[in-house]
matplotlib code that plots the C-alpha trace (Angstrom):
import matplotlib.pyplot as plt

x = [0.2, 0.9, 1.6, -1.5, -3.9, -5.1, -7.4, -5.0, -3.0, -6.0, -7.3, -3.9, -4.2, -7.6, -9.4, -10.7, -9.3, -9.3, -9.0, -7.8, -9.6, -7.7, -10.3, -9.2, -12.1, -15.0, -17.6, -20.5, -23.0, -20.9, -18.2, -20.4, -19.1, -15.3, -14.3, -14.1, -10.6, -8.0, -8.4, -11.8, -13.1, -16.8, -18.3, -18.6, -15.2, -14.3, -16.8, -15.6, -12.0, -13.4, -14.4, -11.5, -9.4, -11.5, -11.4, -8.0, -6.8, -5.1, -4.6, -5.3, -5.6, -5.5, -8.2, -6.1, -3.0, -2.8, -3.4, -1.2, 1.2, 0.6, 0.5, 3.6, 5.8, 4.1, 5.0, 8.5, 8.8, 10.9, 8.8, 10.0, 9.0, 5.6, 5.2, 6.1, 3.4, 0.7, -1.3, -2.4, -4.3]
y = [0.0, 3.5, 6.0, 7.9, 6.9, 9.7, 7.3, 5.1, 7.3, 8.5, 5.9, 4.0, 4.3, 3.0, -0.4, 0.8, -1.2, 0.4, -1.4, 0.4, -1.3, -0.5, -1.4, 0.0, 0.2, -1.5, -2.8, -0.3, 2.0, 4.9, 3.1, 1.8, 4.2, 2.3, -0.4, -3.5, -5.0, -6.3, -3.1, -3.8, -5.8, -6.9, -5.8, -9.4, -9.9, -7.2, -7.9, -11.2, -9.9, -7.4, -10.0, -11.9, -9.4, -8.4, -12.0, -12.4, -9.8, -7.6, -3.9, -3.7, -5.3, -4.2, -6.0, -6.7, -8.3, -6.1, -3.0, -3.5, -3.9, -0.7, 1.2, -0.7, 0.8, 4.1, 4.2, 3.8, 6.1, 9.5, 12.7, 14.2, 11.0, 11.1, 14.9, 14.6, 11.4, 13.9, 11.0, 13.9, 16.1]
z = [0.0, 0.0, 2.7, 1.8, 4.1, 6.9, 8.1, 9.2, 11.0, 12.7, 14.2, 14.6, 18.4, 18.8, 18.4, 15.1, 12.5, 9.2, 5.7, 2.6, -0.2, -3.8, -6.9, -9.9, -12.4, -11.9, -14.3, -13.2, -14.8, -14.2, -16.5, -19.2, -21.8, -21.0, -23.3, -21.0, -20.7, -18.3, -16.1, -15.6, -12.5, -11.8, -8.4, -7.7, -7.6, -5.8, -3.1, -2.9, -2.6, 0.1, 2.6, 1.9, 3.3, 5.6, 7.1, 6.7, 9.1, 6.4, 6.7, 2.8, -1.0, -4.3, -5.8, -9.5, -9.8, -12.5, -10.8, -8.3, -10.9, -12.7, -9.2, -7.9, -11.3, -11.0, -7.2, -8.2, -10.9, -10.1, -10.0, -12.6, -15.0, -13.5, -14.2, -18.2, -18.3, -17.3, -15.4, -12.6, -14.6]

ax = plt.figure().add_subplot(projection="3d")
ax.plot(x, y, z, "-o")
ax.set_aspect("equal")
plt.show()
């Protein structure tokens, strides 16, 4: 996971458990105009991953191994390269 999880930091000293679920793109009405491909997960598959994550006691999960791979690469890129890729506009 990445370090941008304020809820985890806020509740760290309490009995409240926080879990980060990073599903990537879901195949729902809002994304109906986007072509379906390997990057789109079904809501049912994501729901199963969420249940598995909650039952396993893990702190978080990317529900797609492809999204995990993509985000690992993006997080490893130096900032000057990220700026040139224009991913954040």
